[in-house]
N, C-alpha and C positions, 0 to 999 in steps of 0.2 A: 770279243765276238761270243755270241751265244752258241751252246753246244746242242748237237743233235738236231731232231725235229726235221722240218720241211726244207732241207738244204737245196731242193730243186727250186725254190723261190729266191735263193740268194745268189750273188756272185760266186763263181768257183773259188773256193779257198781250201787249202789242204786241211782236212778235218780229222783231227786226233781225239775228238771227244766222243765219237761213236766207238763203243767198246765191242762191236761185233767182230766176227771172225776175220782176221787179217788176210786170209787166203780167199775171202769171198764165198759165194754159195757153192755147195757140192756139185759136181758134174751132173748135168741133166735137169737140174731144179728149174733154171730159167725156161729150158725148152718145155717142160712139163707144165709150168704156168701158162706159157703161150698156148700149148696144146689144150688146156682147160678152157681158155677163152674161146679158141677156134671151135671147140666141140659144144659151146654154150653151156658149160657146166653150171654156170651162175644162174641159169633159168631154174634149176632144180635145187631142192633142199640137200644139204649134205647127208652122206651116208655113215659119218663116223668111221670110215674105212682107215683114216689116219691113226686111230687109236691102235689098230692092229700093228701098223709099222712102229708106232712108239713102243708097244709091248714087246715086239720082237727085238728092238734096239735095246731096251732097258732090262728085259728079263723079268719084269714084274708087271702087275695089273696097271692099267693107266686110264684116267679119265681126262679126255681132252677138253681144252677150253680156248677161247679166243684170247690167247696170251696168258702170261703167268700172273699178272695183276688180277685179271678175272678169276683165275684159278685160286689164288690166295684169298681173295675176297670171299668166294664161295665156301671155301674150307673153313676160314675162320668164322664166318657167320654160322656155319653148321656147329662149330665147336662151342660157340657162345662163351668166350673167354670173360673172366671177371676183369682182367687187365691183360694188355699185350705188351710183353717185355722184350726189347731187342738190345743187343750190344751195339752201342754207337761209336762212330758212325757207320751207317750202312744205307741200303737201298731206301730212298725216301718214301717210297709209296706206302710203306707199311704204317707210317705216321697218318697218312691220308686214309688208309683203310680202317685204322682204329678210330678215327673221327667219324667216319661213315658208319661204323657199327656201334657208335657210342661208347666204346671201351676206352678207359683211361690208358695212355700210352707212357710207358716207362723206358727211358733211355739209361741203360746199364753198361757197366765196364765189361769187356769181354773176359777179362780175368775174374774168376770167382762168380761167374754168371749165374749159377744155381743159387747163390746166396741172395740174389735179389727176388727170387720167386716166392710167391705165396700161394696157398691153396685156391684153386680155381684159375690160376694164370695160365696163359699160354705163352711160351717162350719162342720166339722166331730167330732161328740162326741162319743167316745167309752164309753158305759155305760151299765154295770159297767166297769171301766177302768182297762185295762191291761197295766202296771204291778202293779199299786198302790191300786186297789181294791176299789177306790172311787165309790159312787154310788149316782145318783140322781133320785128321784121318778118320776113317770110319769108326774105328774102336773108341776114339775119344768122343765122337758124337753119341754113340750108343751108351757110353758111360754117363755123359751129360744127361741123356733121357732117363736112366735109371735114378740119378741123383734128384732130378726134378720130380719124378714120379713118387719118391719118398717123401717129398714135400707137398704132394697133392697138386702138382703143377704138371703141364704137358709141354711136349717139344714138337715144333714144326720146323723142318729144314727146307731151305730155298736153295736148291742145286742148279741154279740157272747157268753157272759157269763151271760146273764139275767136269764137263766134257774137255775143258782146256787143261786140266791137270791129270785127268784119267783115274781118279780114285773111285772106289766102289760106293755105290749109292746106299744111303741109309734106309731106304725102303726094302722090304715091307715092315721092318720092326718100327720105323718112325715114319709118319705121314710126310711126304716130300712134294714141295711146289717146285715146278721146273719150266723155264722158258726154252724154247728151241729156236727162237728168232736169232739168238746170238750165234749158235753153231751154224745155223743156216745163212748167216749174214743177210737175213731178210726179216727185220723186226716188224716191217709193215705187213707181213703175212698174218701176224698175231696167232702164233701157235704156242700154247702152253699146255700143262697137264698137272694133275695131282696123280702122284705115284703111290702105289702100295696099299690102296684102300678099296674095299668093296662096299660101297655106300650108295645105294640107289637114290637116296636123296640128294646126292650130288649131280646126278645125271639129268639135269634139265634138258629139254629138247634144243637143237640148234646151237650147240655149244661151239662150233667150229665153222668158218665159212667154206662154201662149197669148192672155191679154187684152192685154198690151202689144203683141204681134205683130200682133194684129188692129187694135187702136186706131191704131197708128202708120201702118200700111199704109193704113187707111181715111182718115185725115187727108191724107195725101200729102205729097210734097215741095213743091209749090207753096204749100200753106198754111203750111208750115214757113218757107219763105223769106220770105213776106210777113210772118209773125209776128216773124221775126228783124229784119227792116227797121224795123217799128214799134218794136221794142224798143230798137234802137240809136238811133232818133230821140228816144225818151223819155229814154234815159240821158244823151244828149248835152245835153239841156236841163236835167234835173232833178239829175243828180249834181253838176254844178259848184255849182249853187245851195246844195245841202246842205252840201258840203264847205267852201264859202266862209263859211257862217253858222257852222258848227261850229269852224272855224279861228280865228274870233275869240275863242274861249273856251278851246280846247285844242289841242295839237299834232295836226295831220292830215297823214299821209303821202301824197304824190301817188299817184294810181292812175289807170290807163286804164279801169277797170271800174266797175260799179255798186255796189262796196263799197270801203271804205278802211279803213286801220289808223289808230287814234286813241289818244292817251294819256288815256283816260278809262274808267270804269266806272260808267256811269249807273244810277241806281236806277229801279225801276218799269218797266223795258223789258229785254227779252233782247238781249244782244250775245254775240258769241264771244270769251271770254278767250283771250289767246294766250300765257299762261305756258308751256304745254306746248311751244310752238314757240320758246322762248328769248326771248320778248318780255314779261317781267314788267311789269305795270301798263298794258299796252296790250289793246286789244280791237279786233275787226273788226265793223264795222256795215255792212249793206246797205240801200240805199234801197228804198222801198216806194211807196205812193201819196203824192201831195203832201200829203194830210192827215195820214197817218201819219208822214211825214218831219218835219213840223212838231212832232209829238209828241217825236221823237228830238231835235230841236233844243233844244226846251224842257227836256226831261230832262237834257241836258248843260249848256246855257248858263244855264238858270234856276237851277242849283246850283253853276255854276263859280265 
């Protein structure tokens, strides 16, 4: 079964391919979206008020975009890299962005990453990584940035899953790209940002749709922080339980996140196949509610 996408078109099947927040949206978000529609917010251009909420949440300057992919495309276009280097496997859209920008795309090993860089390159580090769940602490990231600078290269960090581990952002020392759709469990809202930069050239008009702009600002930074804390507590309890149960039946790779890579393609549930990322026979599964997680365990171990 295919992963993600327009599941409202498909028969209801337990979906573990979507790696959004297993707790769902923060309290009040759905109500604020309805409120935005009722107030005809979509008839007006966005005010970019959501940037204030993001800046309050992150503690650094933010430039909002319609999703992290748009943010990454705008940032990398502005940086004009000679090559785009990424540790592989990782988020596949960076290969598409490189093709769009006409930049050679280099797949590197995560170990010794700086050694792949040449003058003019931009290295993109997804941290924590999707799909593997590997995570480098802030000090390690800043050390990598320094080593790249000594080689005439630059670093961009994609922190779309940082809220799920709770580490400190690399911004403003390093430019950061981030998605908020994962934390919000609302990827269709398309909320992303570039953090830690003051670059007016990135601030094109209408970078966020009006409904997302209204809803995120109305929910506010305090509610986002509380939701992130609840999410981390749930993941710390539930993810090890699920991984331990499944690892009795198939290979499971260690992960710091709420999803993990496994050597299985269970039937009757949706998972994210990883053939396109160079991991044939493997898939990524994300935890959900405890009840649904038991369905995943049964789908794998009941047939293992």
